[in-house]
C-alpha positions in Angstrom: 35.2 17.3 9.0 38.3 18.5 7.0 36.6 18.8 3.9 34.4 21.8 5.3 37.2 23.6 7.3 37.0 27.4 6.3 34.6 27.0 3.3 32.7 29.9 2.7 28.9 28.6 1.8 25.8 30.3 0.9 22.6 28.7 1.5 19.1 29.6 0.1 16.3 27.6 1.6 12.4 28.0 2.0 11.7 27.9 5.6 10.8 24.5 6.6 10.2 23.8 10.2 13.6 25.5 11.3 15.6 22.8 9.5 17.2 25.5 7.3 18.8 26.6 10.5 19.7 23.3 11.6 21.6 22.9 8.3 23.6 26.2 8.8 24.3 25.2 12.4 25.7 21.9 11.3 27.7 23.1 8.7 29.2 25.7 10.9 29.9 22.8 13.5 31.8 21.2 10.7 34.2 24.2 10.1 32.5 26.1 7.3 31.4 30.0 7.3 27.9 30.1 6.2 25.4 32.8 5.3 21.6 31.7 5.1 19.0 33.6 3.5 15.1 32.9 2.9 14.5 31.9 -0.7 11.1 33.4 -0.4 10.5 37.2 0.1 7.7 36.4 2.2 6.4 33.3 4.1 2.7 34.5 4.4 0.1 32.2 3.2 -0.6 34.2 0.1 2.9 34.6 -0.9 3.6 30.8 -0.7 0.7 30.0 -2.8 1.0 32.6 -5.3 4.8 31.6 -5.8 3.8 28.0 -6.4 0.8 28.7 -8.7 1.4 31.9 -10.6 5.2 33.1 -9.7 5.0 35.7 -12.5 2.5 37.8 -10.6 4.9 38.1 -7.5 8.1 38.6 -9.9 8.7 42.3 -8.8 8.7 41.3 -5.1 10.9 38.2 -5.7 13.4 40.5 -7.8 13.4 43.1 -5.1 14.2 40.4 -2.4 17.0 39.1 -4.5 18.6 42.5 -5.5 18.6 43.3 -1.8 20.5 39.9 -1.2 23.0 40.8 -3.9 23.8 44.1 -2.1 24.5 42.1 1.1 26.7 39.6 -0.4 28.4 41.3 -3.4 31.8 41.8 -1.5 31.9 38.3 -0.3 33.4 35.1 -1.9 31.9 31.8 -1.9 33.1 28.4 -2.5 29.7 26.7 -2.5 26.1 27.7 -3.0 23.3 25.3 -1.8 19.8 25.9 -3.0 17.0 24.0 -1.2 13.7 23.8 -3.2 14.2 26.4 -5.9 10.5 27.9 -5.7 11.4 31.5 -6.3 15.1 32.2 -7.1 15.5 34.1 -10.4 18.0 33.3 -13.0 19.6 36.4 -12.9 20.7 35.9 -9.3 22.3 32.5 -10.2 24.2 34.4 -13.1 25.5 36.9 -10.5 26.8 34.3 -8.2 28.7 32.6 -11.1 30.2 35.9 -12.3 31.0 37.2 -9.0 32.5 33.8 -7.5 35.0 32.4 -10.1 35.2 28.6 -9.3 32.3 28.5 -7.2 30.1 25.0 -7.1 26.5 25.4 -7.1 24.5 22.5 -5.5 20.6 21.9 -5.6 18.4 19.9 -3.5 14.6 19.4 -3.4 12.4 17.7 -0.8 9.1 18.1 -3.1 8.5 15.9 -6.2 8.3 18.0 -9.6 4.9 17.0 -10.1 3.9 18.9 -7.0 6.2 21.9 -7.6 7.9 22.1 -10.9 9.6 25.6 -10.5 13.0 24.0 -10.0 13.1 22.3 -13.3 14.1 25.3 -15.3 17.2 26.1 -12.9 18.8 22.7 -13.0 21.2 23.6 -15.9 23.0 26.1 -13.6 24.0 23.7 -11.0 27.2 21.2 -10.6 25.5 19.0 -8.3 21.8 18.0 -8.3 19.8 16.0 -6.0 16.2 14.9 -5.0 14.6 13.0 -2.2 12.3 11.4 -5.0 13.6 8.2 -6.3 11.3 8.4 -9.5 12.3 12.1 -10.4 16.1 11.1 -10.0 15.5 8.6 -12.9 13.5 10.9 -14.8 15.4 14.0 -14.6 19.0 12.4 -14.2 19.5 13.6 -10.8 21.3 12.2 -7.7 19.1 10.5 -5.5 19.4 11.6 -1.6 16.8 11.0 0.8 16.2 13.5 3.7 17.8 13.0 7.2 17.3 13.6 10.9 18.9 15.9 13.2 21.2 15.3 15.9 18.6 16.2 18.8 16.7 13.0 17.5 19.7 10.9 17.8 20.1 11.8 21.4 16.9 9.9 22.2 18.3 6.7 21.0 20.6 6.6 23.9 18.0 7.4 26.5 16.4 4.7 28.4 13.1 5.7 29.7 10.6 2.9 30.7 7.7 5.4 30.8 5.9 5.3 27.6 2.8 7.5 27.3 1.9 6.8 23.7 2.1 3.4 21.8 1.8 5.4 18.6 1.9 9.3 17.8 1.0 11.2 14.9 2.3 15.0 14.2 1.8 16.5 10.8 0.4 19.0 8.4 -3.3 18.5 7.7 -3.6 17.3 3.9 -5.0 14.5 1.8 -6.3 11.9 3.6 -4.1 11.9 6.8 -7.1 12.9 9.1 -9.2 9.8 8.0 -6.3 7.4 8.2 -4.9 8.4 11.5 -8.5 8.4 13.0 -9.1 5.0 11.8 -5.8 3.8 13.6 -6.9 5.7 16.5 -10.1 3.8 16.8 -7.9 0.6 16.4 -5.7 1.6 19.1 -8.8 1.9 21.4 -10.2 -1.2 20.3 -6.7 -3.0 21.5 -6.0 -0.9 24.5 -3.2 1.0 22.9 -2.8 4.7 23.5 -2.4 7.2 20.5 -1.5 10.8 20.2 -2.6 12.8 17.4 -1.6 16.6 16.4 -2.7 18.1 13.2 -1.4 21.4 11.9 -2.8 23.8 9.3 -0.6 26.8 8.2 -3.7 29.0 7.7 -7.3 29.2 8.9 -8.4 30.4 5.4 -6.9 27.2 3.8 -8.3 24.9 6.3 -11.9 26.4 6.3 -11.6 26.3 2.1 -10.9 22.5 2.5 -13.5 21.8 4.7 -16.0 23.1 2.0 -14.2 21.7 -1.0 -12.2 18.4 0.1 -14.1 15.6 0.8 -11.1 14.5 3.2 -11.7 17.6 5.3 -15.3 17.3 5.7 -15.6 15.4 8.7 -12.5 17.1 10.1 -13.0 17.8 13.8 -12.1 21.6 14.1 -11.2 21.2 17.8 -8.4 18.9 16.7 -6.6 21.5 14.3 -3.7 23.6 15.5 -2.7 26.8 13.6 0.6 26.9 15.4 3.3 24.3 14.7 5.2 22.3 17.1 8.7 23.2 17.9 11.7 20.8 17.5 11.9 20.5 21.3 8.2 19.7 21.6 8.3 17.2 18.9 11.3 15.4 20.6 9.5 15.6 23.8 6.5 13.5 22.2 9.0 11.1 20.6 10.5 10.5 23.9 7.1 9.4 25.3 6.3 7.2 22.3 6.9 3.7 21.1 6.1 4.1 17.5 5.5 7.3 15.1 3.0 7.2 12.3 4.0 8.5 9.0 1.2 9.5 6.3 3.0 10.4 3.0 0.9 12.7 0.5 -0.4 10.7 -2.1 1.5 12.2 -4.9 4.9 11.7 -3.3 7.0 8.4 -3.1 10.2 10.2 -1.5 10.5 9.4 2.2 9.2 12.3 4.7 11.4 14.0 7.3 9.5 12.1 9.9 10.5 8.9 8.7 14.1 9.8 9.3 13.5 11.5 12.8 11.4 8.4 13.9 14.2 5.8 13.2 17.0 8.1 14.1 15.6 8.4 17.5 15.3 4.7 17.9 11.4 4.6 17.5 9.2 2.2 15.4 7.6 3.6 12.3 4.2 2.7 11.1 3.8 4.3 7.4 1.8 4.2 4.4 4.8 4.6 2.1 5.3 1.4 0.3 8.6 2.5 -1.4 10.2 2.4 2.0 10.7 -1.3 1.3 13.4 -0.5 -1.1 15.6 1.5 1.4 18.7 0.0 3.3 17.3 0.4 6.4 14.1 -1.7 6.0 13.1 -4.0 8.7 10.0 -5.3 9.5 10.8 -5.6 13.0 11.2 -1.6 13.1 8.8 -0.5 10.1 5.2 -1.5 9.5 3.7 -0.8 6.3 -0.1 -0.2 6.2 -2.3 0.0 3.2 -4.0 3.7 3.4 -7.1 2.6 2.0 -7.3 -0.1 4.7 -5.2 0.9 7.3 -4.8 -2.0 9.9 -1.9 -2.8 12.7 -0.7 -5.7 14.5 -0.4 -5.9 18.2 2.9 -7.7 18.2 4.5 -4.9 16.2 4.5 -2.8 19.3 5.7 -5.5 22.0 8.9 -6.2 20.0 11.8 -4.2 20.8 13.5 -1.6 18.3 16.5 -3.5 16.6 19.6 -1.3 16.0 20.4 0.2 12.5 23.6 -0.5 10.9 26.0 2.0 11.7 27.1 3.2 8.4 23.4 3.4 7.1 22.6 5.3 10.5 25.5 7.9 9.7 24.1 8.2 5.8 20.4 8.9 7.4 21.8 11.7 9.8 22.1 15.5 8.8 26.1 15.4 8.6 25.8 12.3 6.3 23.3 14.1 4.2 25.7 17.3 3.9 28.6 15.0 3.4 27.0 13.4 0.3 25.5 16.6 -1.2 28.8 18.5 -1.0 31.8 16.0 -1.0 30.8 12.2 -2.2 27.6 10.7 -3.2 27.1 7.2 -1.6 25.8 3.9 -3.3 24.0 3.2 0.1 20.8 4.5 -1.4 21.0 2.0 -4.6 17.6 0.4 -4.8 17.3 -2.6 -2.6 16.2 -5.8 -4.4 
């Protein structure tokens, strides 16, 4: 990719299941020179919670973290700065970047809705290019609309022909909202119709899980034996996808933007079962490949699993990839994501 050749790029990102490193690796493959730093001073449960809810209580640690980063990069010159999420970065750091790197272009991207986390809103005026995965937020805040992506490891599954399918439907996800109850209802449907389902539920904290067991009605019946406090690696997820006919995605009730799981599933040539009604407005929507369920009354159809996956248009498929995502953020926006009628 000629555009990225020898470009110096600084990336600040929250940790999100190693995707920050995949982004760095892809930029490097395209010819860029990349420095990556964690946007948060710490990724403990306490740190994440306090930054989201009462960032000012943690400001000294945040400022110390960013002064350390400044010490490491003050003698380097960057062409681009990419900020992913914008939970913690202080204004003085953005001012430093602009003054220390004349002509630098600042790019902002968030994979969270602002009603779930509004911290990034106060920083938007600093950025030259601004994007969100949430269509409604893009309209409200006048941001570029750019959905998420799948990494190249998932694309490799599309080329593999494997007649051994262990699971008709798989669910892998962080335990939140009504995910457990929906997936368990679909698990019972699968049992009834002789389909096999795999479920993996992850919680980042035992404290958080136990608290929800007491306070959240969705967690009251959550079987403790089914929760894991260690997340799966990309390779472990890919191994499950390889053995799966379809993957279940249950979006957060407060979000309309498509999850990473959506793109990983379709990118790997697997069928998708989802609660997200908004997916009907995307260019890759195909009822043969995607089955939308009512989260209040989730039901499936056996024929959906029996029909083979249909190829996605090559231009759309590229836009769904990590490389397509980076190209649109840095170089040129695509009209592929215009709302479908």
